[in-house]
PASEBA-1860 file (N, C-alpha, C; in nm, 3 decimals):
! residues 79
1> XXXXXXXX> -4.667/27.470/28.499/-4.706/27.583/28.415/-4.639/27.576/28.278 ~ -4.510/27.549/28.276/-4.439/27.542/28.149/-4.489/27.425/28.066 ~ -4.524/27.318/28.133/-4.574/27.200/28.063/-4.708/27.229/27.995 ~ -4.793/27.304/28.061/-4.922/27.342/28.004/-4.902/27.435/27.884 ~ -4.807/27.524/27.892/-4.778/27.615/27.782/-4.730/27.538/27.659 ~ -4.643/27.440/27.680/-4.595/27.358/27.570/-4.711/27.282/27.507 ~ -4.800/27.229/27.588/-4.916/27.157/27.538/-5.005/27.248/27.454 ~ -5.028/27.368/27.500/-5.110/27.464/27.425/-5.044/27.498/27.291
9> XXXXXXXX> -4.915/27.521/27.290/-4.845/27.554/27.166/-4.851/27.437/27.068 ~ -4.832/27.317/27.117/-4.839/27.198/27.031/-4.979/27.183/26.973 ~ -5.082/27.201/27.053/-5.218/27.188/27.004/-5.251/27.294/26.900 ~ -5.203/27.416/26.919/-5.226/27.522/26.820/-5.156/27.488/26.688 ~ -5.035/27.439/26.697/-4.961/27.400/26.576/-5.031/27.285/26.503 ~ -5.078/27.188/26.577/-5.148/27.075/26.515/-5.279/27.120/26.450 ~ -5.347/27.214/26.512/-5.473/27.263/26.457/-5.450/27.343/26.329 ~ -5.336/27.411/26.317/-5.308/27.493/26.200/-5.254/27.412/26.083
17> XXXXXXXX> -5.200/27.296/26.107/-5.137/27.218/26.000/-5.233/27.176/25.889 ~ -5.352/27.126/25.916/-5.439/27.085/25.805/-5.474/27.200/25.712 ~ -5.490/27.321/25.766/-5.522/27.435/25.682/-5.410/27.463/25.582 ~ -5.287/27.456/25.627/-5.175/27.482/25.539/-5.162/27.372/25.435 ~ -5.185/27.249/25.474/-5.174/27.137/25.380/-5.283/27.145/25.274 ~ -5.404/27.179/25.313/-5.512/27.189/25.216/-5.484/27.302/25.117 ~ -5.430/27.412/25.164/-5.401/27.523/25.074/-5.294/27.484/24.974 ~ -5.192/27.408/25.018/-5.089/27.362/24.926/-5.145/27.269/24.821
25> XXXXXXXX> -5.236/27.183/24.863/-5.298/27.090/24.770/-5.385/27.165/24.670 ~ -5.454/27.270/24.714/-5.535/27.350/24.622/-5.446/27.422/24.520 ~ -5.333/27.474/24.565/-5.241/27.539/24.472/-5.186/27.439/24.372 ~ -5.158/27.318/24.417/-5.109/27.213/24.328/-5.215/27.177/24.224 ~ -5.338/27.166/24.267/-5.447/27.135/24.173/-5.468/27.244/24.070 ~ -5.458/27.370/24.113/-5.470/27.481/24.018/-5.356/27.480/23.918 ~ -5.238/27.447/23.963/-5.122/27.440/23.875/-5.139/27.326/23.774 ~ -5.187/27.211/23.820/-5.211/27.099/23.729/-5.312/27.136/23.622
33> XXXXXXXX> -5.414/27.211/23.659/-5.515/27.254/23.562/-5.453/27.341/23.454 ~ -5.364/27.432/23.495/-5.296/27.517/23.397/-5.206/27.438/23.305 ~ -5.131/27.344/23.360/-5.044/27.260/23.277/-5.125/27.175/23.180 ~ -5.236/27.120/23.227/-5.320/27.039/23.140/-5.384/27.123/23.029 ~ -5.423/27.246/23.060/-5.478/27.334/22.958/-5.374/27.363/22.850 ~ -5.251/27.384/22.891/-5.144/27.407/22.794/-5.120/27.281/22.709 ~ -5.129/27.164/22.769/-5.110/27.039/22.695/-5.222/27.019/22.593 ~ -5.345/27.052/22.631/-5.457/27.040/22.538/-5.437/27.136/22.421
41> XXXXXXXX> -5.391/27.257/22.449/-5.363/27.352/22.341/-5.251/27.301/22.251 ~ -5.152/27.238/22.307/-5.042/27.180/22.230/-5.094/27.071/22.137 ~ -5.178/26.984/22.191/-5.237/26.877/22.110/-5.322/26.935/21.997 ~ -5.401/27.038/22.028/-5.486/27.099/21.926/-5.400/27.163/21.816 ~ -5.290/27.226/21.855/-5.201/27.286/21.756/-5.137/27.179/21.668 ~ -5.117/27.059/21.723/-5.058/26.950/21.647/-5.165/26.875/21.566 ~ -5.292/26.914/21.581/-5.400/26.849/21.507/-5.442/26.716/21.567 ~ -5.419/26.697/21.695/-5.453/26.571/21.761/-5.550/26.598/21.875
49> XXXXXXXX> -5.607/26.492/21.928/-5.697/26.501/22.043/-5.627/26.436/22.161 ~ -5.619/26.509/22.272/-5.552/26.456/22.390/-5.629/26.335/22.442 ~ -5.556/26.230/22.472/-5.617/26.108/22.522/-5.646/26.007/22.412 ~ -5.645/26.053/22.287/-5.670/25.964/22.174/-5.540/25.935/22.100 ~ -5.464/26.040/22.073/-5.337/26.027/22.002/-5.224/26.063/22.097 ~ -5.103/26.035/22.056/-4.986/26.068/22.137/-4.898/26.165/22.060 ~ -4.867/26.277/22.125/-4.775/26.375/22.068/-4.660/26.387/22.169 ~ -4.546/26.323/22.140/-4.437/26.319/22.238/-4.390/26.457/22.287
57> XXXXXXXX> -4.387/26.555/22.198/-4.341/26.688/22.240/-4.437/26.747/22.344 ~ -4.567/26.727/22.324/-4.665/26.778/22.420/-4.655/26.703/22.553 ~ -4.631/26.572/22.545/-4.616/26.493/22.667/-4.494/26.538/22.747 ~ -4.385/26.565/22.677/-4.264/26.613/22.747/-4.289/26.749/22.810 ~ -4.358/26.836/22.738/-4.391/26.968/22.792/-4.479/26.960/22.914 ~ -4.577/26.870/22.909/-4.665/26.852/23.025/-4.588/26.801/23.146 ~ -4.501/26.705/23.124/-4.420/26.652/23.234/-4.328/26.757/23.293 ~ -4.267/26.837/23.206/-4.178/26.943/23.255/-4.255/27.049/23.332
65> XXXXXXXX> -4.373/27.083/23.284/-4.457/27.182/23.354/-4.495/27.132/23.493 ~ -4.540/27.008/23.500/-4.581/26.952/23.629/-4.463/26.943/23.726 ~ -4.347/26.903/23.676/-4.232/26.883/23.764/-4.171/27.014/23.812 ~ -4.165/27.114/23.724/-4.095/27.237/23.762/-4.186/27.340/23.826 ~ -4.313/27.344/23.785/-4.403/27.447/23.838/-4.495/27.397/23.948 ~ -4.543/27.275/23.936/-4.644/27.226/24.030/-4.586/27.160/24.154 ~ -4.477/27.089/24.140/-4.420/27.020/24.255/-4.384/27.115/24.370 ~ -4.327/27.234/24.342/-4.299/27.326/24.454/-4.424/27.376/24.526
73> XXXXXXX> -4.539/27.372/24.460/-4.663/27.416/24.525/-4.698/27.328/24.644 ~ -4.657/27.203/24.641/-4.681/27.115/24.755/-4.589/27.143/24.871 ~ -4.471/27.197/24.840/-4.373/27.224/24.945/-4.391/27.358/25.012 ~ -4.460/27.450/24.945/-4.479/27.584/24.999/-4.628/27.615/25.008 ~ -4.694/27.569/25.114/-4.838/27.592/25.126/-4.873/27.740/25.134 ~ -4.985/27.774/25.074/-5.034/27.913/25.077/-5.158/27.920/25.164 ~ -5.192/28.037/25.207/-5.312/28.054/25.290/-5.412/28.140/25.219
END
């Protein structure tokens, strides 16, 4: 009986895991979109086109945004 209960609990946990992972990935993607929008605005303010020219300050800002705001979204899945 106890063995069957453990099996049921394990199966329920395994079934719930993909949902949590997908939600975390969706939150990460939304965060990346926000960071990229800010980078495009930075490039426009500098008079450049993203992907054509390089603006080091905008690149540093984009990297900092992705590292500090988006990376935790992968560690804390949302539902």
